[in-house]
C-alpha positions in Angstrom: 79.4 6.2 11.5 77.1 6.9 8.5 77.2 10.6 9.2 80.9 10.5 9.2 81.1 8.8 5.9 78.4 11.2 4.5 80.7 14.1 5.4 84.0 12.6 4.3 83.5 10.5 1.2 84.6 12.2 -2.0 84.3 11.0 -5.7 86.8 8.4 -6.8 90.0 9.5 -8.4 91.5 6.2 -9.4 90.6 2.6 -9.9 93.1 0.7 -7.8 92.3 -2.8 -6.5 92.6 -4.2 -3.0 94.4 -7.5 -2.8 92.0 -10.5 -3.5 91.5 -12.9 -0.5 93.6 -16.1 -0.5 91.1 -18.9 -1.2 91.4 -22.6 -1.5 90.1 -24.3 -4.6 87.2 -25.7 -2.5 86.3 -22.3 -1.2 86.4 -20.8 -4.7 84.1 -23.5 -6.0 81.6 -23.0 -3.2 81.7 -19.2 -3.4 81.1 -19.3 -7.2 78.1 -21.6 -6.8 76.4 -19.9 -3.8 73.9 -17.1 -4.2 75.7 -14.4 -2.2 73.4 -11.8 -0.8 74.3 -8.9 1.6 71.2 -7.4 3.2 72.6 -4.0 4.1 74.6 -1.8 1.7 74.9 1.9 2.1 76.2 2.6 -1.4 73.3 5.0 -2.1 75.0 7.4 0.3 77.7 7.7 -2.4 75.4 7.4 -5.3 73.6 10.6 -4.2 76.9 12.5 -4.4 77.7 14.4 -7.6 80.1 12.4 -9.8 79.8 9.0 -8.2 79.0 6.3 -10.7 78.2 2.9 -9.3 79.0 1.3 -12.6 82.7 2.5 -12.4 85.3 0.9 -10.2 86.4 3.1 -7.3 89.4 3.0 -5.1 88.9 2.3 -1.4 92.3 3.8 -0.5 91.4 7.0 -2.2 87.7 7.6 -1.3 86.9 4.9 1.2 84.0 3.7 -0.9 83.4 0.0 -0.7 80.7 -0.9 -3.2 80.2 -0.6 -7.0 79.2 -3.0 -9.7 82.7 -3.9 -10.9 83.9 -4.7 -7.4 80.7 -6.7 -6.7 81.5 -8.7 -9.8 85.1 -9.2 -8.9 84.2 -10.3 -5.4 81.4 -12.7 -6.5 78.7 -10.7 -4.7 75.5 -11.7 -6.5 73.1 -9.3 -4.8 72.8 -6.6 -2.2 70.0 -4.7 -0.5 70.7 -1.0 -1.3 69.6 1.0 1.7 67.3 4.0 1.4 68.9 5.6 4.5 68.0 8.8 6.3 69.3 9.6 9.8 66.4 10.6 12.1 65.4 14.3 12.0 62.6 16.3 13.4 59.2 14.7 13.6 57.1 17.5 12.4 54.7 17.4 9.5 57.1 19.5 7.4 60.1 17.4 8.3 58.3 14.1 7.5 57.3 15.5 4.1 60.9 16.4 3.4 62.1 12.9 4.6 59.6 11.4 2.1 60.9 13.6 -0.7 64.5 12.7 0.1 63.7 9.0 0.2 61.9 9.1 -3.1 65.0 10.8 -4.6 67.1 7.8 -3.4 64.7 5.3 -4.9 64.9 7.2 -8.2 68.7 7.1 -8.1 68.8 3.3 -7.5 66.3 2.8 -10.3 68.3 5.0 -12.6 71.5 3.1 -11.9 69.8 -0.2 -12.7 68.2 1.1 -15.9 71.5 2.6 -17.0 73.3 -0.8 -16.6 70.9 -3.5 -18.0 73.8 -5.8 -18.9 75.2 -5.6 -15.4 72.4 -5.4 -12.9 68.6 -5.8 -12.4 66.1 -4.8 -9.8 65.1 -7.7 -7.6 62.0 -8.0 -5.4 61.8 -11.8 -5.0 64.0 -14.8 -4.6 63.2 -15.9 -8.1 64.6 -12.6 -9.4 67.8 -13.1 -7.5 68.4 -16.7 -8.8 67.4 -15.6 -12.3 69.8 -12.7 -12.3 72.6 -14.9 -10.9 72.1 -17.3 -13.8 72.3 -14.3 -16.2 75.5 -13.2 -14.6 74.0 -9.9 -13.4 73.9 -8.3 -10.0 70.6 -8.3 -8.1 69.7 -4.9 -6.6 67.2 -5.3 -3.8 66.0 -2.2 -1.9 65.6 -1.8 1.9 64.8 1.3 3.9 66.9 2.1 7.0 64.8 4.1 9.4 61.0 4.3 9.0 61.0 8.1 9.3 60.0 8.5 5.6 56.8 6.6 6.4 55.8 9.7 8.4 52.4 9.1 10.0 50.8 7.9 6.7 50.4 4.1 6.2 49.7 4.6 2.5 53.4 5.5 2.1 54.2 1.8 2.7 52.3 0.8 -0.5 54.1 3.6 -2.4 57.5 2.3 -1.3 56.5 -1.3 -1.8 55.6 -0.5 -5.4 59.0 1.1 -5.9 60.6 -2.2 -4.9 61.0 -1.9 -1.2 61.2 -5.2 0.6 62.3 -4.4 4.1 62.1 -1.4 6.5 64.5 -1.0 9.5 61.8 0.4 11.8 64.1 3.0 13.5 67.7 4.2 13.3 69.7 5.7 16.2 66.9 7.8 17.6 63.3 7.1 18.5 60.7 7.9 15.9 56.9 7.8 15.5 57.1 4.0 15.0 59.1 2.8 17.9 62.0 3.2 20.4 65.6 3.0 19.2 68.2 1.0 21.0 70.5 4.0 21.2 68.4 7.1 21.9 70.1 9.2 24.6 66.8 10.3 26.0 65.7 6.7 26.6 62.4 5.0 25.7 59.4 6.9 24.5 56.9 4.2 24.0 58.5 1.2 25.8 58.5 -0.6 22.4 56.2 0.0 19.5 53.9 3.0 19.4 50.2 2.5 18.5 51.1 3.8 15.1 54.0 1.4 14.9 51.7 -1.5 15.6 49.7 -0.5 12.5 53.0 -0.2 10.5 54.0 -3.8 11.4 50.5 -5.1 10.4 50.5 -3.2 7.1 54.1 -4.4 6.3 52.9 -8.0 7.0 49.9 -7.4 4.7 52.0 -6.0 1.9 54.9 -8.4 2.1 57.6 -6.1 3.4 60.0 -7.7 5.8 60.1 -6.1 9.3 63.7 -5.3 10.2 64.5 -5.0 13.9 68.1 -3.9 13.6 68.6 -0.6 15.6 65.4 -1.0 17.6 65.2 -1.3 21.4 64.9 -4.7 23.1 61.3 -3.9 24.1 60.5 -3.0 20.5 61.9 -6.3 19.3 59.7 -8.3 21.7 56.6 -6.2 20.7 57.3 -6.9 17.0 57.6 -10.6 17.7 54.3 -10.8 19.6 52.5 -8.9 16.8 54.0 -10.1 13.5 52.3 -12.7 11.3 55.5 -13.4 9.3 59.2 -14.0 10.1 61.2 -10.9 10.8 64.9 -10.0 10.1 67.8 -8.2 11.7 69.3 -6.8 8.5 72.6 -5.8 10.1 73.1 -6.8 13.7 75.6 -8.9 15.6 75.7 -10.8 19.0 75.7 -9.0 22.3 77.3 -12.0 24.0 80.4 -11.3 21.9 80.3 -7.5 21.8 78.2 -5.9 24.6 76.6 -2.9 22.9 72.8 -2.1 22.7 72.8 -2.3 18.9 73.6 -6.1 19.1 71.1 -8.8 20.0 71.1 -10.8 23.2 71.1 -14.6 23.1 67.4 -14.7 24.1 66.5 -12.3 21.3 68.4 -14.4 18.8 66.7 -17.6 19.9 63.3 -15.9 19.9 64.0 -14.6 16.3 64.8 -18.2 15.3 61.6 -19.5 16.8 59.8 -16.8 14.7 61.5 -18.3 11.6 63.6 -15.1 11.1 67.3 -14.5 10.5 70.0 -12.3 11.9 72.4 -10.9 9.3 75.8 -10.2 10.9 77.1 -6.7 10.9 80.8 -6.0 10.2 81.0 -2.5 11.8 84.1 -2.8 14.0 82.4 -1.5 17.2 79.6 -4.1 16.8 82.0 -7.0 16.2 84.6 -6.3 18.9 84.5 -3.7 21.7 87.4 -1.2 21.3 89.7 -0.5 24.2 88.7 2.4 26.5 91.3 4.9 25.2 90.3 4.0 21.6 86.6 4.6 22.5 87.3 7.9 24.2 89.2 9.1 21.0 86.3 8.1 18.8 83.8 9.9 21.1 85.9 13.1 20.8 86.0 12.7 17.0 82.2 12.2 16.9 81.6 15.5 18.7 83.7 17.3 16.0 81.8 15.5 13.2 78.4 16.7 14.6 79.4 20.3 13.8 77.6 21.9 10.9 79.0 23.8 7.9 82.3 22.0 7.8 84.6 23.1 5.1 86.4 20.8 2.7 89.6 21.4 4.7 87.7 20.5 7.9 86.5 17.3 6.3 89.9 16.4 5.1 91.4 17.0 8.6 88.7 14.8 10.2 89.5 12.0 7.7 93.2 12.3 8.6 92.3 12.3 12.3 90.2 9.1 11.9 93.0 7.5 9.9 95.5 8.3 12.7 93.2 7.0 15.4 92.6 3.7 13.5 96.4 3.4 13.0 97.2 4.1 16.6 94.7 1.5 17.8 94.9 -1.0 14.9 95.3 -3.9 17.3 91.7 -3.2 18.3 90.4 -3.7 14.8 88.4 -6.9 14.4 89.2 -9.4 11.7 87.2 -11.6 9.4 87.7 -14.4 12.0 86.1 -12.2 14.7 83.1 -11.4 12.4 82.7 -15.1 11.6 82.7 -15.8 15.3 79.4 -14.0 15.4 78.0 -16.2 12.6 79.1 -19.3 14.5 77.7 -18.0 17.8 74.2 -17.8 16.2 74.6 -21.3 14.7 75.5 -22.8 18.0 72.5 -21.0 19.7 70.0 -21.9 17.0 71.0 -23.6 13.8 72.6 -22.7 10.4 69.1 -21.7 9.2 68.9 -18.4 11.1 72.0 -16.4 10.2 73.2 -14.5 7.3 75.4 -11.5 6.3 74.6 -7.7 6.3 78.0 -6.1 6.5 76.9 -2.4 6.5 79.6 -1.5 3.9 79.7 2.2 3.0 78.1 2.7 6.4 81.1 1.7 8.5 81.4 -2.0 7.9 85.0 -3.0 7.6 87.2 -5.7 9.3 90.8 -6.6 8.8 90.9 -8.7 5.6 87.7 -7.4 4.2 87.8 -3.7 3.3 85.5 -3.7 0.2 83.0 -5.9 -1.6 85.7 -7.3 -3.8 87.1 -9.3 -0.8 84.0 -11.1 0.4 85.5 -14.5 -0.6 87.4 -14.2 2.7 84.2 -15.0 4.6 83.6 -18.2 2.5 87.3 -19.2 3.0 86.9 -18.8 6.8 83.7 -20.8 6.8 85.3 -23.6 4.8 88.3 -23.6 7.2 85.8 -24.1 10.1 84.4 -27.2 8.4 81.1 -25.8 7.2 79.6 -27.7 4.2 78.7 -26.1 0.8 75.0 -26.5 1.8 75.6 -24.6 5.1 77.5 -21.8 3.4 74.9 -21.4 0.7 72.3 -20.9 3.5 74.4 -18.4 5.3 75.2 -16.4 2.2 71.8 -16.2 0.6 69.5 -19.1 1.2 68.2 -18.1 4.6 67.3 -14.6 3.7 65.7 -15.7 0.4 63.6 -18.2 2.4 62.4 -15.5 4.7 61.6 -13.2 1.8 59.5 -16.0 0.3 57.8 -16.7 3.6 56.9 -13.0 4.1 55.5 -12.9 0.6 53.5 -16.0 1.2 52.2 -14.7 4.5 51.1 -11.5 2.8 48.9 -13.5 0.5 47.1 -15.0 3.4 46.4 -11.8 5.3 
C-alpha cells in the first residue's frame, strides 16, 4: 500500500476540510484532556516530495494526504511517530549504504520541519517531552523507523539513529532482511526468526533505549524477540488476527504474550488488516498491485491507477471497514488482556483509512466510539497515549540498567 501511495500522491492544490466527527460533550472533554499519540504516521513519504509542506493544510480529496500540522491541531492529535520508512531492497553492501543515505535524508527532513515551525511542533524523545509539548499547545514529533534495512550490518548505526531522535525500529517490512524474517515474504522464512545479527540488534536496542517493534515480523521472529528482550516491546501498527485473519496481524497468543512482556499493540487502521475484503475485491486489488509494481510509470499512468483504485473502492465500498470495526480490535485486546496493553497506530499516509476517519482531523471519532462503549476517561487516556508513554519510559529505564 505504501508503494501505491508513494507513486500516486501529488502536492496539495487546495485546503478543503473533511467533516468533523460528531462528538458528545463528554467525548470532546475527554479527547481534549487526553494525550493523544499515534505510533505510526507515514507523512514523511509526502514530506520527501517536492512542494509538500507539512505546516500547510492539505486536502484529502485532492491529494489523499492525511497528515499535516494544521489537521493534527484541528483533530486534537497531540503527537505522532513520524516513520523513517524504506521498503526492503537489495541486501548488498552498496544497497545498504544507499538505504542509510536515504534514511538520513528523511531524518533531516523531519528535523527541518520541526525547526521551521517552533511555535507549532517540537521533537520528542521522552514521555516528559510529549506532556510538556501538550501543555505548550504544540505537536510532539517522535521518530520511528519502519524496516531495519538502514541498520545494514553495522550495529553502530543504531547509536547514530538514536542520537537523531529515533525511539523505535520496526525490525522488518514486507520482506526478510538481515535482521529477521518478515510475516509476508513470498519466499518464506530465511532464519526461522531472528538472525544471529538480529539478536545483536535487539540487545543493542535494549541497551540504547530504542523500543523493539514487532509489527511486520514473522510469528517465529516475535517469539524470538520476546525470549531475548530485556524490556517491553511494541507492535507499532498491527491488529488482531482473530478478527481479520492475515499474517500481518497478531494471534491471541501473541497478544497475551506481548501483554505479559509489558508491551503494547497499537491498532492499525489499514482496511485489509481491520476487515478482510470479499474475494472479488481482493482479486481486483491483486491485479492492481501487479500494475503498480511496474517501473517508469508516467504521470498519466499514475493518474489512471488512482482512478482505478477509486473505482475499485467505490464498487466494493460495502467491504470498507468503519471506525466501529477498528475499535472492535481495540476492544478485543482489552478483553484478552487489559486496557493497559493497547493503543493506536493508524498507519495514515501508508494506507490507514476507515469509514468515518479519513484523515487526522477526524480522530475524535475514535474517542466518541470508546465513550459510547462505556470506557472511562482514564481508560481512554491509556489507549490514546498513556500506555505507549509507559512503555517508552520502561524501555528508557531498562537501558539504564543494562
